[in-house]
C-alpha positions as CSV (number, residue, x, y, z in Angstrom):
1,M,0.0,0.0,0.0
2,P,1.6,3.3,-1.0
3,S,2.5,5.9,1.6
4,R,0.2,9.0,1.7
5,V,2.0,12.4,1.0
6,L,0.6,15.9,1.1
7,I,2.4,18.7,-0.7
8,A,2.2,22.2,0.8
9,D,3.7,25.1,-1.3
10,D,2.2,28.4,-2.5
11,H,3.6,27.9,-6.0
12,A,1.2,25.9,-8.2
13,L,3.8,25.0,-10.7
14,L,6.1,23.6,-8.1
15,R,3.3,21.5,-6.5
16,M,2.4,20.2,-10.0
17,G,6.0,19.2,-10.7
18,I,6.5,17.5,-7.4
19,R,3.2,15.6,-7.8
20,T,4.2,14.5,-11.3
21,M,7.6,13.4,-10.1
22,L,6.1,11.4,-7.1
23,A,3.3,9.9,-9.3
24,S,5.8,7.7,-11.0
25,E,6.8,6.1,-7.7
26,S,4.6,3.0,-6.9
27,D,5.2,3.3,-3.1
28,I,4.2,7.0,-2.8
29,E,0.7,8.5,-3.3
30,V,0.2,12.3,-3.3
31,V,-3.2,12.6,-1.6
32,G,-3.5,16.4,-1.7
33,E,-2.0,19.8,-2.3
34,A,-2.1,22.9,-0.1
35,R,-1.5,26.5,-1.1
36,D,-0.7,27.7,2.4
37,G,-0.2,26.6,6.0
38,Q,-3.8,26.9,7.0
39,E,-4.8,24.7,4.1
40,A,-2.1,22.2,4.9
41,V,-3.4,21.8,8.5
42,A,-7.0,21.5,7.2
43,L,-6.0,18.8,4.7
44,C,-4.1,16.9,7.3
45,R,-7.3,16.8,9.4
46,E,-9.2,15.5,6.4
47,L,-6.7,13.2,4.6
48,H,-4.4,12.0,7.4
49,P,-1.2,11.8,5.3
50,E,1.8,10.0,6.6
51,L,4.1,12.8,5.4
52,V,3.7,16.5,4.6
53,L,6.2,18.0,2.2
54,M,6.2,21.6,3.5
55,D,7.5,24.9,2.2
56,L,8.2,27.5,4.8
57,S,7.3,30.8,3.1
58,M,3.6,30.7,2.5
59,P,0.8,33.2,3.0
60,H,-1.9,33.1,5.8
61,M,0.1,30.7,7.9
62,D,3.8,30.0,7.3
63,G,5.3,26.6,7.2
64,L,6.9,26.8,10.7
65,E,3.6,27.5,12.4
66,A,1.8,24.9,10.3
67,I,4.5,22.3,11.3
68,Q,3.8,23.1,15.0
69,V,0.0,22.7,14.6
70,I,0.4,19.5,12.6
71,K,2.8,17.9,15.0
72,E,0.6,18.9,18.0
73,E,-2.5,17.3,16.4
74,F,-0.9,14.5,14.5
75,P,2.4,13.6,16.2
76,K,2.9,10.5,14.0
77,T,2.6,12.6,10.8
78,G,6.1,13.4,9.5
79,V,6.9,16.8,8.0
80,L,9.7,17.1,5.5
81,V,10.7,20.7,4.8
82,L,11.4,21.6,1.2
83,T,12.4,25.2,1.0
84,A,14.6,27.8,-0.6
85,H,15.7,29.0,2.8
86,Q,19.1,27.7,3.9
87,D,19.0,29.5,7.3
88,L,15.9,28.1,9.0
89,L,17.1,24.5,9.7
90,L,17.2,24.9,13.5
91,D,13.8,26.7,13.5
92,A,12.2,23.9,11.5
93,I,13.6,21.2,13.7
94,R,12.4,23.0,16.8
95,A,9.0,23.2,15.2
96,G,9.0,19.4,14.7
97,A,10.2,18.8,11.2
98,A,11.6,15.4,10.5
99,G,13.9,16.6,7.8
100,Y,15.0,19.6,5.9
101,I,16.0,19.8,2.2
102,V,16.7,22.8,-0.1
103,K,14.7,23.2,-3.3
104,G,17.8,22.9,-5.4
105,V,17.9,19.1,-5.0
106,G,17.5,16.8,-7.9
107,P,14.5,14.5,-8.5
108,D,16.3,11.4,-7.2
109,D,17.4,13.2,-4.0
110,L,13.9,14.5,-3.4
111,V,12.4,11.0,-3.8
112,G,15.1,9.6,-1.6
113,A,14.5,12.2,1.1
114,V,10.7,11.5,1.0
115,R,11.4,7.7,1.4
116,T,13.9,8.4,4.2
117,A,11.3,10.6,6.1
118,L,8.6,8.0,5.5
119,A,10.9,5.4,7.1
120,G,11.1,7.6,10.2
121,E,14.6,8.9,9.6
122,S,15.7,12.5,9.3
123,P,17.0,13.6,5.9
124,V,19.0,16.8,6.3
125,D,21.5,18.3,3.9
126,Q,24.9,17.7,5.5
127,E,26.3,21.0,4.3
128,L,23.5,22.8,6.1
129,V,24.2,20.8,9.3
130,M,27.9,21.8,9.1
131,R,26.9,25.5,8.6
132,L,24.7,25.2,11.7
133,L,27.5,23.6,13.6
134,R,29.7,26.5,12.8
135,Q,27.0,29.0,13.7
136,L,26.4,27.3,17.1
137,A,30.1,27.1,17.8
138,E,30.6,30.8,17.0
139,E,27.6,31.8,19.2
140,A,28.9,29.6,22.1
141,Y,32.4,31.1,21.7
142,L,31.0,34.7,21.8
143,R,29.0,33.9,24.9
144,A,32.0,32.2,26.6
145,E,34.0,34.0,29.2
146,P,37.6,35.0,28.2
147,Q,39.8,31.9,28.6
148,P,43.2,31.9,30.2
149,P,46.2,31.5,27.8
150,G,46.7,27.9,26.8
151,S,43.1,26.9,27.4
152,S,41.5,24.3,25.1
153,I,38.9,26.8,23.8
154,R,39.8,28.0,20.4
155,K,38.3,30.5,18.0
156,P,35.4,28.9,16.0
157,E,37.3,29.0,12.7
158,E,40.1,27.0,14.3
159,H,37.8,24.3,15.7
160,P,34.1,24.8,15.1
161,E,33.0,22.3,17.7
162,A,35.2,23.5,20.5
163,S,32.5,25.3,22.5
164,L,29.9,22.6,22.3
165,T,29.4,19.9,24.9
166,S,30.2,16.3,24.0
167,R,26.5,15.5,23.9
168,E,25.8,18.5,21.5
169,R,28.6,17.3,19.2
170,E,27.2,13.7,19.3
171,V,23.7,14.9,18.4
172,L,24.9,17.1,15.6
173,R,27.0,14.2,14.2
174,L,23.9,11.9,14.2
175,L,21.6,14.4,12.4
176,P,23.1,14.2,8.9
177,V,23.2,10.4,8.9
178,G,19.4,10.3,9.3
179,K,18.9,9.3,12.9
180,T,15.5,10.1,14.3
181,N,15.1,12.3,17.3
182,R,13.9,9.3,19.3
183,R,17.0,7.3,18.3
184,I,19.3,10.2,19.1
185,A,17.7,10.6,22.6
């Protein structure tokens, strides 16, 4: 029985292209399309998809808010973010997204990410994760107290993970290999 997928994006041409691409996959069925976050939530209530492929920039209710509502009402429904934004990964994960991919991916990568998310794993672009690691390390470095000479804390550009705890480094290493939040915990 094919897995049920809902596409949520405010661009009709993109929705049509994704639907057409996924239609050729025997194990995936697109059950609906939403033009904004409100419609995505309403269609989740009606259609009960297993996965929502969600854009973040949409009118009426953005994707981040829609993810939060969907995850509150349907915790077992996965949400895979498909967006042009490369800087909202952490926000999307906090909202409850299972994965995060950028719209520049190829068809095979998109289908693979959908299957990975449907399997309960977390597809995330590894380059984005490394960028996030660097950002977190820099923020932690800037918050840190000045260290005495010879301390093990280095500038982020010298060692991006230096200011993170060992558990934070472990979690960030597990994200790009597709581990679920539950498995990481």
